C-alpha positions in Angstrom: -2.5 -67.6 7.7 -4.4 -66.1 10.9 -7.0 -64.2 9.1 -7.7 -62.3 12.1 -4.0 -61.0 12.4 -4.4 -59.8 8.5 -7.7 -57.8 9.5 -6.4 -56.2 12.7 -3.0 -55.2 10.4 -5.4 -54.0 7.5 -7.1 -52.0 10.1 -4.6 -50.2 11.5 -2.6 -49.8 7.9 -6.4 -47.6 7.0 -6.2 -45.7 10.2 -2.5 -44.9 9.7 -2.9 -44.2 6.0 -6.1 -42.4 6.5 -4.5 -39.8 9.3 -1.6 -39.4 7.4 -3.3 -38.4 4.6 -5.6 -35.8 6.4 -2.1 -34.1 8.4 -0.7 -34.2 5.0 -3.1 -32.3 3.2 -4.0 -30.2 6.1 -0.3 -29.3 6.1 0.2 -28.9 2.5 -3.1 -26.6 2.1 -2.4 -24.2 5.4 1.5 -24.0 4.4 1.0 -22.9 0.7 -2.3 -20.6 2.0 0.6 -18.7 4.5 2.8 -18.7 2.0 1.0 -16.7 -0.4 -0.3 -14.5 2.3 3.4 -13.5 3.4 4.3 -9.8 4.0 4.9 -7.9 1.2 8.4 -6.6 0.5 8.4 -2.8 0.6 7.9 -1.0 -2.9 11.8 0.1 -3.6 11.3 3.7 -4.9 15.1 4.2 -5.8 16.6 7.6 -6.2 12.6 9.0 -6.3 12.7 8.5 -2.7 13.7 12.1 -1.6 11.0 13.8 -3.7 8.4 14.6 -1.8 6.6 16.0 -5.5 7.9 14.6 -8.9 6.0 15.7 -11.8 6.1 14.1 -15.8 4.9 17.7 -17.1 5.1 20.3 -14.8 3.7 21.4 -11.3 1.6 24.2 -10.6 0.5 25.6 -7.2 -1.7 27.9 -5.6 -1.4 29.7 -2.5 1.6 28.8 0.5 2.5 24.9 -0.3 5.1 23.5 1.8 7.4 20.1 0.8 9.8 18.6 3.2 11.7 16.9 0.2 12.4 17.6 -3.1 10.2 19.0 -6.1 10.9 18.6 -9.6 9.3 17.8 -13.1 10.5 15.7 -15.9 10.3 18.6 -18.5 12.3 16.8 -21.0 14.7 18.0 -24.1 11.2 19.7 -25.1 9.7 21.2 -22.0 6.0 20.2 -21.6 5.3 21.5 -18.5 6.3 24.4 -16.1 7.3 24.7 -12.2 4.1 27.5 -11.8 4.0 28.8 -8.6 5.9 29.2 -5.1 7.0 25.4 -3.6 8.3 26.2 -0.4 11.0 23.3 -0.1 12.8 22.4 3.1 16.3 22.4 3.6 15.5 18.4 3.7 15.0 18.8 -0.4 15.8 20.5 -3.8 13.6 22.4 -5.9 14.4 21.7 -10.0 12.9 24.3 -11.9 14.8 23.2 -15.1 15.9 20.2 -16.7 17.6 17.8 -14.5 19.8 14.4 -14.6 18.6 13.8 -11.0 14.7 14.4 -12.0 15.4 12.3 -15.3 16.9 9.5 -13.2 14.2 9.9 -10.5 11.4 9.2 -12.8 13.2 6.0 -14.5 13.1 4.8 -10.6 9.5 5.7 -10.6 7.9 3.8 -13.4 10.2 0.4 -12.2 8.8 1.2 -8.9 5.2 2.1 -10.5 5.4 -1.2 -12.3 6.4 -3.4 -9.3 3.4 -2.3 -7.2 1.2 -3.0 -10.0 2.2 -6.2 -10.1 2.1 -7.6 -6.5 0.3 -10.5 -5.7 -2.3 -11.8 -4.3 -4.5 -9.4 -4.0 -7.6 -8.7 -2.2 -10.5 -7.6 -4.4 -11.7 -4.2 -2.7 -15.2 -2.3 -3.3 -14.6 1.2 -4.6 -14.8 3.3 -1.8 -12.5 2.1 1.5 -13.7 4.6 3.5 -15.2 3.3 6.9 -13.1 -0.1 6.5 -9.9 -1.3 8.7 -7.5 -2.9 6.5 -4.4 -5.1 7.7 -1.4 -5.8 5.9 -1.5 -7.1 2.3 -2.2 -5.8 -1.5 -5.6 -4.4 -2.5 -7.4 -4.5 -5.9 -10.1 -2.9 -7.3 -10.2 -3.1 -11.3 -11.5 -0.1 -11.4 -11.6 3.5 -9.3 -10.7 3.8 -5.4 -11.8 6.4 -3.3 -11.9 7.3 0.1 -14.8 9.0 1.7 -14.7 9.5 5.9 -11.7 7.5 7.3 -9.5 4.6 6.4 -8.1 3.1 9.2 -4.8 1.1 8.5 -3.9 -1.6 11.0 -0.5 -2.7 11.3 -1.5 -5.1 14.0 1.8 -4.5 16.3 3.9 -5.3 12.9 5.9 -2.4 12.4 6.8 -3.8 8.9 3.5 -4.0 7.7 3.3 -2.8 3.9 0.1 -1.8 2.4 -0.4 -1.8 -1.4 -3.2 -0.4 -3.0 -3.8 -1.1 -6.6 -6.6 1.5 -8.9 -7.2 0.5 -12.1 -8.5 3.9 -13.0 -8.5 7.2 -10.8 -8.1 7.7 -7.0 -10.1 10.0 -5.3 -10.8 11.6 -1.7 -13.6 13.5 -0.5 -13.4 16.8 1.6 -12.1 15.8 4.8 -11.5 12.5 4.0 -8.6 11.1 6.6 -6.3 7.8 6.6 -5.5 6.8 10.3 -2.6 4.5 11.2 -2.7 2.6 14.2 -0.9 -0.5 16.3 2.5 0.7 14.5 1.2 1.4 10.7 3.8 3.5 9.5 3.3 5.9 6.3 6.4 4.7 4.9 5.0 1.5 4.5 1.6 2.5 2.0 1.8 2.5 -1.4 -0.7 3.7 -4.0 -0.4 2.3 -7.6 -2.9 4.5 -9.8 -4.1 3.6 -13.1 -4.9 7.1 -14.5 -5.2 10.2 -12.0 -5.7 11.1 -8.7 -7.6 13.7 -7.0 -7.7 14.7 -3.2 -10.7 16.4 -2.1 -10.1 19.9 0.4 -9.3 19.5 4.3 -8.1 15.6 3.0 -5.4 13.7 5.5 -3.6 11.6 3.3 -0.5 8.9 3.9 1.4 7.2 1.7 3.2 7.3 -1.5 1.2 8.0 -4.6 2.1 7.0 -8.0 -0.2 8.0 -10.4 0.4 7.1 -14.6 -1.4 10.5 -15.4 -1.6 13.6 -13.1 -2.2 14.3 -9.3 -4.2 17.3 -8.2 -4.1 18.6 -4.3 -7.0 20.8 -3.4 -6.9 23.3 -0.7 -5.4 22.2 2.4 -4.8 18.9 1.9 -1.7 17.1 3.7 0.4 14.4 3.0 2.6 12.0 4.6 4.4 10.8 2.1 4.6 11.6 -1.6 2.9 13.0 -5.1 4.8 11.3 -7.8 3.4 11.7 -11.7 4.7 9.5 -13.7 3.3 11.4 -17.3 1.4 14.2 -16.3 1.4 17.7 -13.9 1.0 17.7 -10.6 -1.6 20.5 -9.3 -1.5 21.6 -6.1 -3.2 24.5 -3.3 -1.7 25.3 0.0 -0.6 22.0 0.9 1.8 20.6 2.8 3.7 17.3 2.1 6.4 15.8 4.2 8.5 12.9 3.0 11.9 13.5 4.8 10.6 10.5 7.2 10.6 8.1 4.3 13.8 9.4 2.3 16.5 6.7 2.0 20.1 6.7 1.3 19.3 6.1 -2.3 18.4 9.6 -2.7 18.9 12.3 -6.0 22.1 14.3 -6.1 21.9 17.3 -7.1 23.7 18.4 -10.2 25.5 21.3 -10.3 22.9 22.3 -13.2 20.4 22.4 -10.5 19.0 25.5 -8.6 18.4 24.7 -5.0 16.3 26.9 -2.9 17.4 25.6 0.6 18.1 28.9 1.9 16.9 30.2 5.5 14.0 32.4 3.7 12.9 29.1 2.0 10.6 28.2 5.1 7.6 30.0 4.7 6.3 32.3 7.5 3.8 31.7 10.3 1.2 34.0 8.7 1.2 32.0 5.2 0.8 28.5 7.0 -2.4 26.8 7.4 -3.9 27.1 10.7 -3.8 24.1 13.1 -7.5 23.9 12.9 -7.7 24.0 8.9 -4.7 21.3 8.7 -5.0 18.0 11.2 -1.2 16.5 11.3 -0.7 13.9 9.0 1.2 11.7 11.7 -2.0 11.6 14.2 -3.2 8.5 15.0 -6.9 7.4 16.1 -8.0 4.2 17.9 -9.3 1.5 15.8 -13.3 2.4 14.2 -14.2 -1.4 14.3 -14.3 -1.9 10.8 -13.8 -5.1 9.2 -12.0 -6.6 5.9 -13.7 -6.6 3.2 -15.2 -10.0 2.2 -12.6 -11.1 -0.8 -10.5 -13.6 -2.5 -7.9 -13.4 0.4 -6.6 -16.1 2.5 -9.3 -17.0 5.2 -7.4 -19.7 7.7 -10.4 -21.5 8.6 -10.8 -23.0 4.8 -8.0 -25.6 5.6 -8.8 -26.4 8.7 -12.3 -27.6 7.4 -10.9 -29.3 4.9 -8.7 -31.3 7.0 -11.7 -32.0 9.7 -13.4 -33.2 6.6 -10.5 -35.9 5.1 -10.5 -37.0 9.0 -14.4 -37.2 9.2 -14.1 -39.4 6.0 -11.5 -41.7 7.3 -13.2 -42.1 10.4 -16.6 -42.9 8.9 -15.1 -45.3 6.3 -13.2 -47.2 9.3 -16.5 -47.4 11.4 -18.4 -48.9 8.3 -15.5 -51.5 7.9 -15.7 -52.2 11.3 -19.5 -53.2 11.2 -19.1 -55.2 8.4 -16.3 -57.0 10.0 -17.3 -57.0 14.0 -14.9 -60.0 14.5 -12.1 -57.8 13.9 -10.5 -56.1 16.6 
């Protein structure tokens, strides 16, 4: 048999197999990484979606608070809380001041949504304070608390379906005048906060998203929200706040029962003198330009990793071939 022919055939087979192996590894690595980093679906709030404020053990309000969406508490057969203070509910919602099936059903769906958000993966581990950062779509997790000091920017990168899910192992807090800015198509309806204990928002905070707390929620003076305040087991405490949820309400909303006492008359809208002035309450819909913050260093998918792995395999295959050629100079 012609040894030269056999050598050439072996050389070509070596190159082909090495190239195929490198390409396969590169494609598999990038494919699995991209799949794990796929866009997250929205968290389904079910019957809780129509509530601007939902509490497990009562709602307390000080000062003129307006809710675009329903407001209610799951008092249960033995009431553990009360509806204290006047929360002005607009015509887009109903105020439930007693035990009601609509509220009970909404709380069941809230529990389901909370567990869904808590279980989302893959999650990027972040530092406790999110202020000053710019984040793109994904799941962000802190084993302990989360906080917002200054401005947190959420960048949808021109994807209207970009979903942001935040998982706090314990508390969620915001400093006075903290704000969340939405840029490049980011939508408040696609922002979800799962809080392992309680959430507290500082004075004049401008917050965005569906806040789902295991225990209680406290909104200090003039804090405004584009989304929902949903407390599974504890109370919601308000003070001269504005909660706007009607833009996120879906068809799967709670239907008032005959026992509900809606407050949807024209008098439900507070007088202009009762509402915080424009200088006191920034509009939740305000958008700002990107602050230039960077995605925090985490274990999230880095697109360079599979590329470098693939190039490394190709380099090894090429190096091995060149060594083989030096030892077999007579082959071509």
